[in-house]
N, C-alpha and C positions, 0 to 999 in steps of 0.2 A: 488597519484590517478596513477597506472601503465599503461599507453598508452600500445596498440598493435596493430600491423598492420596486419590485417588478411582477405586474398580472398577466394574468393567463395568456398565451402568445406571443407575450412581450421576449426579447431577448435582451444578452450583452456578450460581447465581442470582444475580447481577451486575446492581445498581440498582435490581431487583424484577421488569424485563422482562426481560430476557436473558437466556436460559437453553442452558448448554452439557453438552450432555449424553455423555458417555464410550461411546459405539458398539461399540467391539471394538480391543482390544490385539494386533498381532499381531510378536510380534519388537520390533523397536525402534517400531515404527509403533504408535501412538494414531489413530483415526478418531474425531472428534467432532464430534456433532451441534449447531451454532447455530439457536436461535430468536429472532428479533429481532424489533421492528419495522422497519417498510421503510424510517425515517425514522430508519434506524443502521444508517452502511454497515458491513461484513466481510469485510475483505480481509484476505490471508497477507500475512505481511510480508515475506515475502522479496522480493513481485509488489509492495509501496509503494515500496519501497526501488530496484528494477529502475527503475520509472518513475521517484520522482525522480532520482536518478541520468540517466538517458535527456534527461527536463527538463535539467537541468543542462548536460550535455551540448549539445546543441540551442540555449541559451538562448546559451551562450559560443562556440559556433558561428556564429549570426545573429551577433552581435556581432561575429565577425573578417569577414565578409565586410562590415558595413557600414561598416566602417571601412575595411578591403580599398576598397570603391567610393567612398570619400569619398576617401579618399587619392588614386584613378586620375583625381578628378574625373567619376566617374558618378554617376548616381541614387540615392536609395539606397530609392525608393519611399513616402519617407516625405512625407505634410504638411506645412505650418505651421501 
């Protein structure tokens, strides 16, 4: 991991087309401005992890439901 020190108003450039600017530092929070092409998704890591965890849970819940229906002799809603 590359670690850089920046002051308010300073920025870093990634890949020539993504710029991250330090907007403000207040206590233990840092506000960043990010300029990137629309084709590059920019997300907060904790939100991506939450979505991933929810998707994994939903997939496993669905699998349990399907197996339960099969064992009970019910329809799964899937076609052959």
